[in-house]
VMD Tcl script that builds the backbone (N, CA, C; Angstrom):
set m [mol new atoms 489]
animate dup $m
set s [atomselect $m all]
$s set {name element resname resid chain x y z} {
  {N N MET 1 A 163.369 177.667 -26.114}
  {CA C MET 1 A 162.906 176.761 -25.088}
  {C C MET 1 A 163.048 177.421 -23.726}
  {N N GLY 2 A 162.068 177.213 -22.872}
  {CA C GLY 2 A 162.092 177.767 -21.523}
  {C C GLY 2 A 162.953 176.924 -20.602}
  {N N ARG 3 A 163.153 177.451 -19.430}
  {CA C ARG 3 A 163.918 176.723 -18.418}
  {C C ARG 3 A 163.102 175.537 -17.933}
  {N N PRO 4 A 163.772 174.434 -17.617}
  {CA C PRO 4 A 163.026 173.288 -17.077}
  {C C PRO 4 A 162.472 173.630 -15.703}
  {N N VAL 5 A 161.307 173.080 -15.410}
  {CA C VAL 5 A 160.668 173.325 -14.119}
  {C C VAL 5 A 161.433 172.537 -13.065}
  {N N LYS 6 A 161.798 173.221 -12.009}
  {CA C LYS 6 A 162.530 172.587 -10.915}
  {C C LYS 6 A 161.561 171.742 -10.090}
  {N N VAL 7 A 161.904 170.501 -9.909}
  {CA C VAL 7 A 161.105 169.636 -9.057}
  {C C VAL 7 A 161.804 169.598 -7.702}
  {N N ALA 8 A 161.156 170.166 -6.714}
  {CA C ALA 8 A 161.758 170.275 -5.394}
  {C C ALA 8 A 161.606 168.977 -4.615}
  {N N LYS 9 A 162.579 168.709 -3.784}
  {CA C LYS 9 A 162.516 167.540 -2.914}
  {C C LYS 9 A 161.803 167.929 -1.631}
  {N N ARG 10 A 161.111 166.976 -1.034}
  {CA C ARG 10 A 160.327 167.225 0.169}
  {C C ARG 10 A 161.185 167.801 1.287}
  {N N ARG 11 A 162.366 167.308 1.477}
  {CA C ARG 11 A 163.199 167.786 2.573}
  {C C ARG 11 A 163.634 169.236 2.366}
  {N N ASP 12 A 163.550 169.737 1.162}
  {CA C ASP 12 A 163.976 171.099 0.874}
  {C C ASP 12 A 162.902 172.146 1.177}
  {N N VAL 13 A 161.662 171.749 1.329}
  {CA C VAL 13 A 160.582 172.699 1.578}
  {C C VAL 13 A 160.849 173.469 2.867}
  {N N HIS 14 A 161.200 172.764 3.904}
  {CA C HIS 14 A 161.464 173.386 5.202}
  {C C HIS 14 A 162.661 174.340 5.106}
  {N N GLU 15 A 163.720 173.864 4.473}
  {CA C GLU 15 A 164.922 174.694 4.330}
  {C C GLU 15 A 164.623 175.963 3.544}
  {N N ARG 16 A 163.880 175.811 2.471}
  {CA C ARG 16 A 163.554 176.981 1.642}
  {C C ARG 16 A 162.688 177.971 2.415}
  {N N ALA 17 A 161.703 177.486 3.133}
  {CA C ALA 17 A 160.824 178.348 3.927}
  {C C ALA 17 A 161.623 179.089 4.992}
  {N N LEU 18 A 162.496 178.379 5.687}
  {CA C LEU 18 A 163.323 179.035 6.707}
  {C C LEU 18 A 164.258 180.065 6.090}
  {N N GLY 19 A 164.773 179.762 4.910}
  {CA C GLY 19 A 165.629 180.716 4.208}
  {C C GLY 19 A 164.887 181.992 3.853}
  {N N LEU 20 A 163.652 181.849 3.387}
  {CA C LEU 20 A 162.836 183.020 3.060}
  {C C LEU 20 A 162.518 183.836 4.305}
  {N N LEU 21 A 162.217 183.152 5.402}
  {CA C LEU 21 A 161.903 183.849 6.650}
  {C C LEU 21 A 163.147 184.482 7.274}
  {N N ALA 22 A 164.312 183.950 6.965}
  {CA C ALA 22 A 165.550 184.523 7.502}
  {C C ALA 22 A 165.841 185.880 6.878}
  {N N VAL 23 A 165.406 186.065 5.643}
  {CA C VAL 23 A 165.632 187.343 4.959}
  {C C VAL 23 A 164.772 188.427 5.582}
  {N N ARG 24 A 163.488 188.126 5.783}
  {CA C ARG 24 A 162.559 189.060 6.414}
  {C C ARG 24 A 161.281 188.320 6.774}
  {N N ALA 25 A 160.514 188.916 7.673}
  {CA C ALA 25 A 159.220 188.326 8.029}
  {C C ALA 25 A 158.308 188.330 6.801}
  {N N ARG 26 A 157.445 187.353 6.726}
  {CA C ARG 26 A 156.523 187.241 5.595}
  {C C ARG 26 A 155.159 186.784 6.101}
  {N N SER 27 A 154.128 187.164 5.349}
  {CA C SER 27 A 152.791 186.672 5.678}
  {C C SER 27 A 152.689 185.221 5.212}
  {N N ARG 28 A 151.700 184.541 5.736}
  {CA C ARG 28 A 151.472 183.146 5.353}
  {C C ARG 28 A 151.250 183.040 3.841}
  {N N ARG 29 A 150.406 183.921 3.313}
  {CA C ARG 29 A 150.091 183.874 1.874}
  {C C ARG 29 A 151.322 184.177 1.023}
  {N N GLU 30 A 152.123 185.139 1.451}
  {CA C GLU 30 A 153.329 185.493 0.708}
  {C C GLU 30 A 154.314 184.322 0.688}
  {N N LEU 31 A 154.483 183.667 1.826}
  {CA C LEU 31 A 155.377 182.514 1.908}
  {C C LEU 31 A 154.847 181.368 1.043}
  {N N GLU 32 A 153.537 181.182 1.081}
  {CA C GLU 32 A 152.922 180.145 0.255}
  {C C GLU 32 A 153.197 180.395 -1.229}
  {N N ARG 33 A 152.993 181.628 -1.661}
  {CA C ARG 33 A 153.241 181.974 -3.076}
  {C C ARG 33 A 154.687 181.686 -3.472}
  {N N ARG 34 A 155.617 182.105 -2.628}
  {CA C ARG 34 A 157.032 181.927 -2.945}
  {C C ARG 34 A 157.415 180.447 -3.023}
  {N N LEU 35 A 156.890 179.647 -2.118}
  {CA C LEU 35 A 157.209 178.222 -2.138}
  {C C LEU 35 A 156.602 177.525 -3.356}
  {N N LEU 36 A 155.384 177.896 -3.705}
  {CA C LEU 36 A 154.758 177.320 -4.897}
  {C C LEU 36 A 155.506 177.738 -6.158}
  {N N GLN 37 A 155.935 178.994 -6.210}
  {CA C GLN 37 A 156.707 179.464 -7.366}
  {C C GLN 37 A 158.045 178.752 -7.479}
  {N N ALA 38 A 158.576 178.301 -6.349}
  {CA C ALA 38 A 159.854 177.585 -6.347}
  {C C ALA 38 A 159.697 176.143 -6.831}
  {N N GLY 39 A 158.462 175.719 -7.066}
  {CA C GLY 39 A 158.246 174.396 -7.615}
  {C C GLY 39 A 157.828 173.334 -6.616}
  {N N PHE 40 A 157.571 173.708 -5.401}
  {CA C PHE 40 A 157.128 172.739 -4.412}
  {C C PHE 40 A 155.659 172.411 -4.638}
  {N N HIS 41 A 155.271 171.198 -4.300}
  {CA C HIS 41 A 153.895 170.762 -4.466}
  {C C HIS 41 A 153.009 171.408 -3.402}
  {N N ALA 42 A 151.763 171.653 -3.763}
  {CA C ALA 42 A 150.838 172.356 -2.875}
  {C C ALA 42 A 150.650 171.628 -1.544}
  {N N ASP 43 A 150.580 170.296 -1.574}
  {CA C ASP 43 A 150.390 169.566 -0.309}
  {C C ASP 43 A 151.609 169.688 0.593}
  {N N GLU 44 A 152.795 169.708 0.013}
  {CA C GLU 44 A 154.020 169.900 0.796}
  {C C GLU 44 A 154.065 171.297 1.407}
  {N N VAL 45 A 153.667 172.261 0.617}
  {CA C VAL 45 A 153.658 173.649 1.082}
  {C C VAL 45 A 152.665 173.806 2.227}
  {N N ASP 46 A 151.471 173.250 2.057}
  {CA C ASP 46 A 150.459 173.337 3.117}
  {C C ASP 46 A 150.961 172.712 4.415}
  {N N THR 47 A 151.558 171.544 4.307}
  {CA C THR 47 A 152.088 170.859 5.489}
  {C C THR 47 A 153.152 171.707 6.171}
  {N N GLU 48 A 154.029 172.275 5.383}
  {CA C GLU 48 A 155.099 173.105 5.950}
  {C C GLU 48 A 154.547 174.383 6.585}
  {N N LEU 49 A 153.560 174.990 5.974}
  {CA C LEU 49 A 152.964 176.208 6.538}
  {C C LEU 49 A 152.285 175.925 7.869}
  {N N VAL 50 A 151.607 174.782 7.967}
  {CA C VAL 50 A 150.983 174.397 9.237}
  {C C VAL 50 A 152.071 174.215 10.292}
  {N N ARG 51 A 153.141 173.569 9.928}
  {CA C ARG 51 A 154.265 173.347 10.851}
  {C C ARG 51 A 154.851 174.674 11.333}
  {N N LEU 52 A 155.112 175.590 10.407}
  {CA C LEU 52 A 155.698 176.880 10.762}
  {C C LEU 52 A 154.732 177.728 11.593}
  {N N ASP 53 A 153.453 177.607 11.278}
  {CA C ASP 53 A 152.439 178.332 12.048}
  {C C ASP 53 A 152.381 177.797 13.481}
  {N N ARG 54 A 152.446 176.500 13.614}
  {CA C ARG 54 A 152.366 175.849 14.920}
  {C C ARG 54 A 153.528 176.254 15.831}
  {N N VAL 55 A 154.712 176.438 15.275}
  {CA C VAL 55 A 155.869 176.811 16.094}
  {C C VAL 55 A 156.045 178.331 16.193}
  {N N GLY 56 A 155.138 179.086 15.572}
  {CA C GLY 56 A 155.149 180.536 15.718}
  {C C GLY 56 A 156.037 181.297 14.748}
  {N N LEU 57 A 156.509 180.648 13.698}
  {CA C LEU 57 A 157.345 181.348 12.729}
  {C C LEU 57 A 156.531 182.109 11.692}
  {N N ILE 58 A 155.247 181.797 11.597}
  {CA C ILE 58 A 154.340 182.556 10.748}
  {C C ILE 58 A 153.268 183.134 11.660}
  {N N ASP 59 A 153.151 184.433 11.660}
  {CA C ASP 59 A 152.147 185.111 12.485}
  {C C ASP 59 A 151.715 186.361 11.726}
  {N N ASP 60 A 150.619 186.242 10.980}
  {CA C ASP 60 A 150.168 187.360 10.152}
  {C C ASP 60 A 149.844 188.613 10.960}
  {N N ALA 61 A 149.304 188.450 12.158}
  {CA C ALA 61 A 148.978 189.619 12.981}
  {C C ALA 61 A 150.246 190.359 13.386}
  {N N ALA 62 A 151.265 189.635 13.809}
  {CA C ALA 62 A 152.535 190.265 14.189}
  {C C ALA 62 A 153.211 190.890 12.964}
  {N N PHE 63 A 153.143 190.181 11.837}
  {CA C PHE 63 A 153.714 190.697 10.594}
  {C C PHE 63 A 153.031 192.005 10.196}
  {N N ALA 64 A 151.703 192.027 10.274}
  {CA C ALA 64 A 150.947 193.232 9.914}
  {C C ALA 64 A 151.286 194.387 10.844}
  {N N ARG 65 A 151.404 194.121 12.129}
  {CA C ARG 65 A 151.765 195.167 13.103}
  {C C ARG 65 A 153.138 195.756 12.773}
  {N N GLN 66 A 154.103 194.888 12.489}
  {CA C GLN 66 A 155.457 195.348 12.186}
  {C C GLN 66 A 155.476 196.231 10.936}
  {N N LEU 67 A 154.812 195.783 9.902}
  {CA C LEU 67 A 154.771 196.545 8.654}
  {C C LEU 67 A 154.048 197.870 8.853}
  {N N ALA 68 A 152.945 197.859 9.579}
  {CA C ALA 68 A 152.167 199.077 9.820}
  {C C ALA 68 A 152.945 200.074 10.683}
  {N N GLN 69 A 153.632 199.590 11.690}
  {CA C GLN 69 A 154.415 200.494 12.540}
  {C C GLN 69 A 155.486 201.202 11.729}
  {N N GLN 70 A 156.125 200.487 10.835}
  {CA C GLN 70 A 157.138 201.106 9.975}
  {C C GLN 70 A 156.508 202.146 9.048}
  {N N ALA 71 A 155.384 201.815 8.466}
  {CA C ALA 71 A 154.738 202.712 7.508}
  {C C ALA 71 A 154.156 203.953 8.177}
  {N N PHE 72 A 153.607 203.804 9.376}
  {CA C PHE 72 A 153.029 204.940 10.077}
  {C C PHE 72 A 154.107 205.790 10.751}
  {N N GLY 73 A 155.321 205.297 10.812}
  {CA C GLY 73 A 156.409 206.005 11.481}
  {C C GLY 73 A 156.947 207.156 10.655}
  {N N PRO 74 A 158.265 207.205 10.487}
  {CA C PRO 74 A 158.900 208.336 9.798}
  {C C PRO 74 A 158.389 208.585 8.374}
  {N N GLY 75 A 157.964 207.534 7.681}
  {CA C GLY 75 A 157.441 207.706 6.325}
  {C C GLY 75 A 156.097 208.381 6.294}
  {N N ALA 76 A 155.411 208.366 7.424}
  {CA C ALA 76 A 154.119 209.036 7.607}
  {C C ALA 76 A 153.119 208.716 6.503}
  {N N LYS 77 A 152.904 207.456 6.260}
  {CA C LYS 77 A 151.932 207.070 5.234}
  {C C LYS 77 A 150.526 207.088 5.804}
  {N N GLY 78 A 149.560 207.245 4.916}
  {CA C GLY 78 A 148.162 207.236 5.294}
  {C C GLY 78 A 147.634 205.825 5.425}
  {N N ARG 79 A 146.453 205.730 6.020}
  {CA C ARG 79 A 145.831 204.427 6.259}
  {C C ARG 79 A 145.621 203.639 4.971}
  {N N ARG 80 A 145.210 204.331 3.914}
  {CA C ARG 80 A 144.960 203.623 2.645}
  {C C ARG 80 A 146.223 202.977 2.117}
  {N N ALA 81 A 147.346 203.680 2.205}
  {CA C ALA 81 A 148.614 203.132 1.712}
  {C C ALA 81 A 149.049 201.925 2.537}
  {N N VAL 82 A 148.878 202.010 3.846}
  {CA C VAL 82 A 149.267 200.904 4.719}
  {C C VAL 82 A 148.372 199.694 4.457}
  {N N ALA 83 A 147.081 199.914 4.347}
  {CA C ALA 83 A 146.155 198.807 4.065}
  {C C ALA 83 A 146.479 198.166 2.716}
  {N N SER 84 A 146.809 198.968 1.738}
  {CA C SER 84 A 147.159 198.460 0.422}
  {C C SER 84 A 148.439 197.622 0.475}
  {N N ALA 85 A 149.421 198.087 1.236}
  {CA C ALA 85 A 150.675 197.337 1.366}
  {C C ALA 85 A 150.442 196.000 2.054}
  {N N LEU 86 A 149.610 195.992 3.074}
  {CA C LEU 86 A 149.310 194.742 3.766}
  {C C LEU 86 A 148.552 193.779 2.852}
  {N N PHE 87 A 147.612 194.306 2.090}
  {CA C PHE 87 A 146.864 193.479 1.138}
  {C C PHE 87 A 147.824 192.859 0.118}
  {N N ALA 88 A 148.758 193.669 -0.387}
  {CA C ALA 88 A 149.721 193.180 -1.379}
  {C C ALA 88 A 150.601 192.070 -0.811}
  {N N LYS 89 A 150.831 192.092 0.485}
  {CA C LYS 89 A 151.650 191.064 1.133}
  {C C LYS 89 A 150.835 189.827 1.500}
  {N N GLY 90 A 149.538 189.855 1.215}
  {CA C GLY 90 A 148.705 188.686 1.445}
  {C C GLY 90 A 148.114 188.584 2.833}
  {N N VAL 91 A 148.111 189.685 3.574}
  {CA C VAL 91 A 147.536 189.655 4.915}
  {C C VAL 91 A 146.015 189.646 4.801}
  {N N ASP 92 A 145.376 188.842 5.630}
  {CA C ASP 92 A 143.926 188.714 5.660}
  {C C ASP 92 A 143.276 190.093 5.828}
  {N N PRO 93 A 142.197 190.379 5.106}
  {CA C PRO 93 A 141.539 191.692 5.209}
  {C C PRO 93 A 141.092 192.064 6.621}
  {N N GLU 94 A 140.635 191.092 7.407}
  {CA C GLU 94 A 140.221 191.393 8.780}
  {C C GLU 94 A 141.418 191.787 9.644}
  {N N VAL 95 A 142.527 191.082 9.476}
  {CA C VAL 95 A 143.751 191.413 10.221}
  {C C VAL 95 A 144.240 192.791 9.787}
  {N N THR 96 A 144.179 193.060 8.491}
  {CA C THR 96 A 144.588 194.369 7.973}
  {C C THR 96 A 143.746 195.473 8.585}
  {N N ALA 97 A 142.440 195.309 8.554}
  {CA C ALA 97 A 141.542 196.344 9.080}
  {C C ALA 97 A 141.781 196.604 10.561}
  {N N SER 98 A 141.921 195.558 11.349}
  {CA C SER 98 A 142.126 195.758 12.781}
  {C C SER 98 A 143.487 196.378 13.076}
  {N N THR 99 A 144.503 196.006 12.315}
  {CA C THR 99 A 145.841 196.569 12.520}
  {C C THR 99 A 145.869 198.045 12.161}
  {N N VAL 100 A 145.278 198.400 11.031}
  {CA C VAL 100 A 145.249 199.797 10.609}
  {C C VAL 100 A 144.440 200.634 11.598}
  {N N GLU 101 A 143.341 200.087 12.072}
  {CA C GLU 101 A 142.516 200.801 13.045}
  {C C GLU 101 A 143.280 201.015 14.351}
  {N N GLU 102 A 143.958 199.975 14.800}
  {CA C GLU 102 A 144.684 200.042 16.070}
  {C C GLU 102 A 145.895 200.975 16.009}
  {N N LEU 103 A 146.653 200.904 14.929}
  {CA C LEU 103 A 147.915 201.645 14.862}
  {C C LEU 103 A 147.838 202.939 14.069}
  {N N GLY 104 A 146.707 203.160 13.381}
  {CA C GLY 104 A 146.585 204.326 12.509}
  {C C GLY 104 A 146.678 205.660 13.213}
  {N N GLY 105 A 146.290 205.702 14.469}
  {CA C GLY 105 A 146.404 206.938 15.237}
  {C C GLY 105 A 145.631 208.085 14.604}
  {N N ASP 106 A 146.119 209.270 14.839}
  {CA C ASP 106 A 145.484 210.486 14.334}
  {C C ASP 106 A 146.031 210.801 12.944}
  {N N GLU 107 A 145.295 210.364 11.945}
  {CA C GLU 107 A 145.749 210.546 10.564}
  {C C GLU 107 A 145.859 212.020 10.192}
  {N N ASP 108 A 144.930 212.838 10.674}
  {CA C ASP 108 A 144.988 214.274 10.379}
  {C C ASP 108 A 146.292 214.881 10.901}
  {N N GLN 109 A 146.667 214.516 12.113}
  {CA C GLN 109 A 147.889 215.068 12.700}
  {C C GLN 109 A 149.130 214.553 11.977}
  {N N ARG 110 A 149.137 213.269 11.616}
  {CA C ARG 110 A 150.274 212.706 10.886}
  {C C ARG 110 A 150.448 213.400 9.542}
  {N N ALA 111 A 149.335 213.662 8.857}
  {CA C ALA 111 A 149.393 214.359 7.568}
  {C C ALA 111 A 149.889 215.793 7.757}
  {N N LEU 112 A 149.395 216.457 8.788}
  {CA C LEU 112 A 149.831 217.833 9.060}
  {C C LEU 112 A 151.319 217.877 9.395}
  {N N ASP 113 A 151.794 216.935 10.174}
  {CA C ASP 113 A 153.219 216.889 10.517}
  {C C ASP 113 A 154.079 216.740 9.269}
  {N N LEU 114 A 153.683 215.839 8.380}
  {CA C LEU 114 A 154.438 215.643 7.143}
  {C C LEU 114 A 154.366 216.888 6.271}
  {N N ALA 115 A 153.165 217.445 6.143}
  {CA C ALA 115 A 152.993 218.643 5.311}
  {C C ALA 115 A 153.800 219.812 5.866}
  {N N SER 116 A 153.796 219.984 7.171}
  {CA C SER 116 A 154.548 221.081 7.787}
  {C C SER 116 A 156.044 220.911 7.576}
  {N N ALA 117 A 156.516 219.676 7.658}
  {CA C ALA 117 A 157.943 219.420 7.442}
  {C C ALA 117 A 158.360 219.728 6.013}
  {N N ARG 118 A 157.452 219.555 5.077}
  {CA C ARG 118 A 157.772 219.806 3.667}
  {C C ARG 118 A 157.443 221.224 3.206}
  {N N ALA 119 A 156.590 221.926 3.925}
  {CA C ALA 119 A 156.129 223.247 3.484}
  {C C ALA 119 A 157.263 224.252 3.370}
  {N N ASN 120 A 158.252 224.170 4.252}
  {CA C ASN 120 A 159.344 225.148 4.194}
  {C C ASN 120 A 160.169 225.034 2.915}
  {N N ARG 121 A 160.091 223.924 2.241}
  {CA C ARG 121 A 160.786 223.753 0.958}
  {C C ARG 121 A 160.054 224.460 -0.187}
  {N N LEU 122 A 158.836 224.883 0.081}
  {CA C LEU 122 A 158.009 225.455 -0.978}
  {C C LEU 122 A 157.884 226.973 -0.879}
  {N N THR 123 A 158.662 227.580 -0.022}
  {CA C THR 123 A 158.595 229.039 0.090}
  {C C THR 123 A 159.129 229.667 -1.192}
  {N N GLY 124 A 158.532 230.753 -1.564}
  {CA C GLY 124 A 158.982 231.476 -2.755}
  {C C GLY 124 A 158.333 231.032 -4.051}
  {N N ILE 125 A 157.480 230.019 -4.007}
  {CA C ILE 125 A 156.781 229.645 -5.236}
  {C C ILE 125 A 155.315 230.042 -5.095}
  {N N ASP 126 A 154.638 230.065 -6.188}
  {CA C ASP 126 A 153.229 230.440 -6.232}
  {C C ASP 126 A 152.444 229.619 -5.202}
  {N N PRO 127 A 151.622 230.279 -4.374}
  {CA C PRO 127 A 150.876 229.554 -3.332}
  {C C PRO 127 A 150.009 228.409 -3.870}
  {N N GLN 128 A 149.388 228.635 -5.016}
  {CA C GLN 128 A 148.553 227.564 -5.584}
  {C C GLN 128 A 149.409 226.367 -5.992}
  {N N LYS 129 A 150.563 226.627 -6.576}
  {CA C LYS 129 A 151.461 225.543 -6.975}
  {C C LYS 129 A 152.005 224.822 -5.739}
  {N N ALA 130 A 152.323 225.570 -4.692}
  {CA C ALA 130 A 152.800 224.966 -3.446}
  {C C ALA 130 A 151.714 224.066 -2.861}
  {N N PHE 131 A 150.482 224.542 -2.875}
  {CA C PHE 131 A 149.359 223.755 -2.372}
  {C C PHE 131 A 149.208 222.463 -3.176}
  {N N GLN 132 A 149.284 222.562 -4.488}
  {CA C GLN 132 A 149.141 221.380 -5.344}
  {C C GLN 132 A 150.255 220.369 -5.085}
  {N N ARG 133 A 151.474 220.851 -4.936}
  {CA C ARG 133 A 152.598 219.944 -4.685}
  {C C ARG 133 A 152.450 219.248 -3.333}
  {N N LEU 134 A 152.094 220.020 -2.332}
  {CA C LEU 134 A 151.980 219.474 -0.992}
  {C C LEU 134 A 150.809 218.492 -0.879}
  {N N SER 135 A 149.672 218.868 -1.424}
  {CA C SER 135 A 148.531 217.950 -1.366}
  {C C SER 135 A 148.793 216.718 -2.229}
  {N N GLY 136 A 149.494 216.876 -3.343}
  {CA C GLY 136 A 149.867 215.729 -4.185}
  {C C GLY 136 A 150.770 214.755 -3.457}
  {N N LEU 137 A 151.718 215.284 -2.701}
  {CA C LEU 137 A 152.588 214.432 -1.904}
  {C C LEU 137 A 151.775 213.609 -0.916}
  {N N LEU 138 A 150.863 214.259 -0.237}
  {CA C LEU 138 A 150.032 213.567 0.755}
  {C C LEU 138 A 149.137 212.513 0.096}
  {N N LEU 139 A 148.602 212.828 -1.059}
  {CA C LEU 139 A 147.780 211.848 -1.779}
  {C C LEU 139 A 148.608 210.623 -2.160}
  {N N ARG 140 A 149.832 210.865 -2.625}
  {CA C ARG 140 A 150.704 209.744 -2.995}
  {C C ARG 140 A 151.088 208.902 -1.790}
  {N N ARG 141 A 151.086 209.496 -0.617}
  {CA C ARG 141 A 151.407 208.766 0.613}
  {C C ARG 141 A 150.199 208.022 1.176}
  {N N GLY 142 A 149.062 208.119 0.514}
  {CA C GLY 142 A 147.903 207.325 0.915}
  {C C GLY 142 A 146.888 208.039 1.780}
  {N N TYR 143 A 146.942 209.359 1.840}
  {CA C TYR 143 A 145.933 210.110 2.597}
  {C C TYR 143 A 144.738 210.381 1.701}
  {N N THR 144 A 143.566 210.497 2.309}
  {CA C THR 144 A 142.370 210.797 1.538}
  {C C THR 144 A 142.480 212.218 0.988}
  {N N PRO 145 A 141.764 212.532 -0.076}
  {CA C PRO 145 A 141.824 213.894 -0.628}
  {C C PRO 145 A 141.457 214.967 0.404}
  {N N GLU 146 A 140.460 214.701 1.236}
  {CA C GLU 146 A 140.044 215.691 2.233}
  {C C GLU 146 A 141.152 215.963 3.242}
  {N N VAL 147 A 141.772 214.904 3.736}
  {CA C VAL 147 A 142.857 215.037 4.714}
  {C C VAL 147 A 144.053 215.733 4.071}
  {N N ALA 148 A 144.374 215.353 2.849}
  {CA C ALA 148 A 145.525 215.943 2.151}
  {C C ALA 148 A 145.330 217.440 1.935}
  {N N ARG 149 A 144.149 217.844 1.464}
  {CA C ARG 149 A 143.904 219.271 1.217}
  {C C ARG 149 A 143.914 220.065 2.514}
  {N N SER 150 A 143.296 219.537 3.531}
  {CA C SER 150 A 143.240 220.224 4.821}
  {C C SER 150 A 144.639 220.406 5.407}
  {N N ALA 151 A 145.438 219.357 5.390}
  {CA C ALA 151 A 146.795 219.434 5.943}
  {C C ALA 151 A 147.661 220.383 5.121}
  {N N ALA 152 A 147.510 220.355 3.805}
  {CA C ALA 152 A 148.292 221.256 2.950}
  {C C ALA 152 A 147.928 222.707 3.238}
  {N N ARG 153 A 146.641 222.988 3.361}
  {CA C ARG 153 A 146.198 224.354 3.685}
  {C C ARG 153 A 146.785 224.823 5.009}
  {N N ARG 154 A 146.657 223.979 6.014}
  {CA C ARG 154 A 147.123 224.354 7.350}
  {C C ARG 154 A 148.638 224.525 7.377}
  {N N ALA 155 A 149.342 223.641 6.705}
  {CA C ALA 155 A 150.807 223.730 6.687}
  {C C ALA 155 A 151.308 224.975 5.971}
  {N N LEU 156 A 150.583 225.356 4.960}
  {CA C LEU 156 A 150.970 226.569 4.222}
  {C C LEU 156 A 150.391 227.814 4.883}
  {N N ALA 157 A 149.624 227.601 5.956}
  {CA C ALA 157 A 149.015 228.719 6.715}
  {C C ALA 157 A 148.237 229.651 5.795}
  {N N SER 158 A 147.435 229.028 4.912}
  {CA C SER 158 A 146.697 229.821 3.949}
  {C C SER 158 A 145.303 229.228 3.755}
  {N N ASP 159 A 144.317 229.890 4.285}
  {CA C ASP 159 A 142.937 229.449 4.071}
  {C C ASP 159 A 142.385 229.985 2.768}
  {N N THR 160 A 143.185 230.781 2.079}
  {CA C THR 160 A 142.686 231.391 0.833}
  {C C THR 160 A 143.019 230.552 -0.389}
  {N N VAL 161 A 143.761 229.470 -0.205}
  {CA C VAL 161 A 144.115 228.618 -1.333}
  {C C VAL 161 A 142.869 227.891 -1.802}
  {N N GLU 162 A 142.613 227.936 -3.099}
  {CA C GLU 162 A 141.431 227.299 -3.689}
  {C C GLU 162 A 141.778 225.852 -4.070}
  {N N ASP 163 A 140.765 224.990 -4.013}
  {CA C ASP 163 A 140.967 223.595 -4.441}
  {C C ASP 163 A 141.088 223.576 -5.927}
}
mol reanalyze $m
mol bondsrecalc $m
mol representation Tube
mol addrep $m
């Protein structure tokens, strides 16, 4: 037998939402999902989300900016990875696109900086293998194949590396 479904009380919706927001910022959709999963009724959740939005505790644009700034920072992720993370958090596609466009900066330079920082770890190994490892890292970080290959080539200071 499964666990009984928890029937939430109306007065608890606000408390639960504030508790979730106290842990970390969340998108409207993410908060909605969590409250519905907790057993609250959809009409109660909608009412609470409108209330939280009205007082400024839910702001998808600010949430997207915060997440994007972190991702574009020391982790040096590519635009695709940041957009994917925002989508997974339930941020509206238009907000995601504008945030990535605004904060994405020079993706080529960000990729080159990351590749250059990692290239010194690859000295002494076969140049082709070093290129594959470096470009693979950049691909996993969300850079396009063209940007990843170009940055890997430049970081390894080798135009002779074949794709």
